[in-house]
Phi, psi and omega in degrees: 000142177288138175259176183299319182286352177274347185284150173226156176211167182256137178281187191290345175266006177076014181275141175295146185222122185272126175294343172307337178289348179263006184297135184085002173249163174267132183241127178249109177259130188226126174275125191240160181209140183275348186236044183243162178291342176269355184302330174304342177298344180301328182295312176299319178295321184291325180292326178292318181291321176297312178302320195243348185305318178304334179261004174109018181262133174245134167248133181229126180260130181245095184302139179214140185241024180277349183244103178069013181058040186264016176219063189282341191281175177279169182299317179300316184292323187292310182298324176295315175305312182294328184284312176303305185275331188229007182046042179289126176246344178290158189293138173246133180259182176295153177300133179226174166258134180264334181234167174081188185299336183257012184298145177298145177300325178308302185287337175294312178302310181305313186291334170293334184270322180228091185312146174109146181299156178282136186270327184194178172301153174062035167278149184234138181242121185253123182242131184287176178304336180260012174082015174274123172295108185281311191203154178239136179241129182289174188305316188287346176283117184283156187298323180294338178286340186269342184310313183300337176282319193283317186307304187292335178282331177290321188275345179294150178258001183285000000 
């Protein structure tokens, strides 16, 4: 069976990225959209990223247009929107599907670890330093509410 560090995705420029580069880091993966009621969560995600990236936190945004067509732009437009409106500096990846026959292998893996289809934009998956999917958070859970879950994982020596 594939593990978290065996996964790959394309960055926003469509270059391959290996999740093995995140070995030993705490990762928060989020399916994002620019025209969603939850879009302001970009601010909270960026705040968490800035606060903890030096301690080993990675936040990764995966744009998805499957929910209400709320992410219609190109990758370049999405990155520009995130940068201009929310000062996002964490990695944004290429647009993907999270459900259905064309679902990304990343999201197929995440759903195999924390069962159930993705219900909406801004669902979050927390992965520990060993690549274990620890917890899944629904869209309405704000990034700042996840800080209490992230902190102990960052301090862990495992």
